[in-house]
N, C-alpha and C positions, 0 to 999 in steps of 0.2 A: 696152681697153674702158672707157668712162666710165660710172660708176654714179651715178645721181642719188639722193641720200639725203634729199632734201627730201620732207616729208610733204604730201600733198595733203589737202584736206578729207575726201574719201571714205576715204582711208587712215587718217586719225586716227579717224574714226568706226568703221571696221572694227576697228582695234586696240583701241579702248575697248570695243567690243561683245564682242570675243573675251575681253578681260580680265574683263569683267563676267560673261561666261558661265562662265569658269573659276572665278571667285569664287563664283558661284551653285552650281556643281557641288560645290565644296569645302564650302560652307556646308550644302548639302543632305546631303552625306555626314556631315559633323560632327554635324548635328542627328539624323540617323538613328542614328549610333553612340551619341549621348548619350541618345536616347529608348530605344534597345535596352538600354543599361546600366541606365537608370531602371526599365524594365519588368522586367528580370532581378532587380534589387534589390527591387522591389515584390513580385514573385512569391516571391522567397526569404524576405522578411519574412512574407508571408502563410503560407508553408509552415511557418515556424518558429512563428508564432502558432497555427496549426492543430494542430501537434504538441504544443505546450504545453497547448492546450485539451484535447486528447485525453488527455494524461497526467494532467492535473488531474481529468478525469472518471474515469479509471481509479482514481486515488488516492482520490477521493471514494466510489466504489462499494465499494472494499475497506474503507475507513474505516467505512462504515455496516454492512457485513457483520460486521466484528469487533465493533462496538458492539452489534449485535443478538445476536451470540453471547454477549457478556457479559451483556446485559440479560435474556435468556431462559434461559441455562444456567449462568452463573457468579455473577451477583449474589446475594449472600446464601447461596450454596451451602456455603461453608466453615463458617459459623455453624450452619447446619442439620445438617450432618454431625457437627460437634462435639457438638451437642445429642443426636443419636442415639447417638453413642459413649458419652456420659455415662449414657444410659438403658440401655445394653447391648443395643441393637437394631440389626439390619441394616436400613438404610433402603431404601425402594423407589426405583429409578432407572428413569426412562423411556427408551425406545429413542431414540437420536439419529437424526434423519432423514438420509438419504444426501445431501440437497441442502444440508447445512449449510455446505459449502465451495464452493458453486456459483460465486460471483463470483471467488474466488481461483483456482479451477481454470480458469475461462474467460478470465482475464486473465494467466495465467502467462507466455505468450509475450511480453508487453509489459512484464513486471515489471522487466526489466533496464534499461528506459529511465527509470525513476524515479531519484531521488537515491540514492546509495549507502547513506546512513544509514537512509533509508526502506525500501529493499529489505532491509537487515539486520534491521530491526525486524519487518517483515512476515513474512519467512521464519522468523525465530526464533519468533514467536507461533504460526504455523500448524504448525510442527514440534511444539511443545509441546502444542498443541490436539489434534492427531491422536493423540498418545500418550495424552493424558488421556481422550479419548472412547473409544479402544480399551480402556483400563483399565476405564472405566465399563461398556462392553459385556461385557467378561469378568466383571466383578463381577455384573452383572445376570443373566447366564446361570448363574453359580455360585449366586447367591441363589435363583433360581427352581428349581434342581435339588433343593432341600431344603425341607421344610415348616416345620422349626424355624427361627425367626428370631432366637433369642438369640445375641448376639455371641460368647459364651463357649462355646457348644455345640461338642462335639468334631467334629461333622459340618461345622461352618462355619469350620474353620480357614483353608481356602484363601480363602473369601469374606471372612473377617475381615482377612486379609492384603491382599487386593485393595482392600478398603474403606479400609484405612489408607493405601495408595498413592494412592488417589483423593483422599482428604482432604489429604494432604501435598502433592499436586501443585497444589492450587488457588491458594495465595498466589503462587507463581512464575508460574503461567499468567495470573493476573489482572494481575500486574506487567508481564508481557510484552504483554498486551493494552493496558495503559495507555501503555506506551512506544511501541508501534506506532501507536496512535491519535493520540498527541500529535504524532508525526513526520508522519503522514499529514495531519493537520489543517493543520500549517504549510505543507506542500507544496500542498495543495488549496485553501488559503485559507478554511478553515472554522474558525470560532472554537471552540477547545477548551474547552467550557463545558457544564455540566449546566443544564437537563435535556435539551437537544437531544442531547448525547452523555452517556449514562448513566455511562460509564466515567470521565468527568472528575470525578465526585463522589468517587471513591476517594482515599484519602490515600496518596500514593506513599511517604512516609516509613514508614508502617505496613507497607506491602507489602514494602519493602526489608528492614525489620527481621524480619518473619515469614519471608520467603524465606531470609535469612541464617541464622536460627535453625534452620529445618528442614534446610538444607544442612549445617549444623554437626552436627546430631544424626545425620544420615545417615552422615557421615564417621566419627563415633565408633561407630556401630553396626557399621560395616565392620571 
């Protein structure tokens, strides 16, 4: 059987048309895959950016809660208590509201998504703060149980002991607040500077010195 391999005009056109159709299909698929990859990358970047935005918002909320705790409950407290101790008086302590840790308690499930050093600083501060406020509440209850407010009165021995614990806790607690806020500021992109952040006005060198002195004294008391 004889096969004629010569192309006719119609055959050439049909061949070229088929080739162009195949190229068109390939190009369409290639563009679809390329666009899909670009869409996935864009959505992935958007998710990352949204997660970062949310984490910065969490860090900023905790930052300002700690700064408020310092501003309204810790700032100047150590000097005030030292003054009362020198006067030989049991100071009055206001009841701490239950909502004082509201932001921290509400964001705890997401805390682990922050940077490790930030998490460490935050957890350390709130642990010390909870112990301090529990001491203050114990002292307040003990103080109110007696009418005599002299520090050296026999009926006030327990109150005087609790008072001493409260006073000695303050430098370490303030130092923990300073460190936590400094780390949170860096993470959240908030300038660590007073007066916007009251805690930034503290002298960390003095806090380190006072904390080390009290810890040294506690070791020797033991």
